[in-house]
Structure formats: structure tokens, C-alpha cells
ROMAR-257621 format. One record per residue (C-alpha): y, x, z; residue in three letters. Coordinates in steps of 0.2 Angstrom, whole numbers, padded with zeros to 4 digits, always signed. Each point is the difference from the previous one (the first is absolute). Layout:
% ROMAR-257621
YXZAla...
END
This chain:
% ROMAR-257621
+0135+0131-0052Unk+0014-0001-0012Unk+0013-0014+0000Unk+0005-0009-0016Unk+0018+0000-0006Unk-0002-0016-0010Unk+0008-0016+0006Unk-0011-0015+0000Unk+0008-0016-0008Unk-0006-0018+0001Unk+0006-0011-0014Unk-0005-0018-0006Unk-0008-0003-0016Unk+0010-0011-0011Unk-0015-0009-0008Unk-0011-0004+0015Unk+0011+0005+0015Unk-0013+0012+0008Unk+0006+0015+0009Unk-0001+0016-0010Unk+0000+0017+0009Unk+0007+0014-0009Unk+0006+0018+0004Unk+0015+0010-0006Unk+0003+0018+0002Unk+0015+0006+0010Unk+0016+0002-0010Unk+0018+0005+0002Unk+0007-0017+0000Unk+0016-0005-0007Unk+0014+0013+0001Unk+0017+0002-0007Unk-0006+0012-0013Unk-0007-0012-0013Unk-0006+0013-0011Unk-0014+0006+0011Unk-0006-0017+0005Unk-0012-0008-0012Unk-0008-0017+0002Unk-0019+0003+0001Unk-0013-0013-0003Unk-0018-0003+0005Unk-0013-0013-0007Unk-0013-0009+0011Unk-0010-0016-0002Unk-0003-0015+0011Unk-0018+0001+0007Unk+0000-0019+0001Unk+0005-0005-0018Unk+0002+0016-0009Unk+0018-0002-0004Unk+0008+0016-0004Unk+0015+0005+0010Unk+0014+0013-0002Unk+0008+0008+0015Unk+0017+0010-0002Unk+0007+0011+0013Unk+0012+0015+0002Unk
END
């Protein structure tokens, strides 16, 4: 059985306050060398109201 390297995040929808579950891949995080760290994004939608959410991470 393989293990996922994704981190699960739970955030609140700003429209209906439902909990939205999303996963993000592992990343290097924030380091001193700013040239290699790029802010990444992921889109998801609330299953309750359909509001589109954008998640940003390093």
C-alpha cells in the first residue's frame, strides 16, 4: 500500500462557512534563497454552495 505525500487542509468557505477539504503536494517551504521558491496555487470548489476557492502555498 502506498502512502500519499499530500497534506490535507481544511478551510472554511467564505460564502457559506462550510468546511472544504483540499490537498496540496509537498513543497520545499520557505527558504532564504527566494529565487527557487515559487508561490504555487490550486483551485477547488465548495461542495455545499459551489463557491470557487484558490489556495496558495510554497
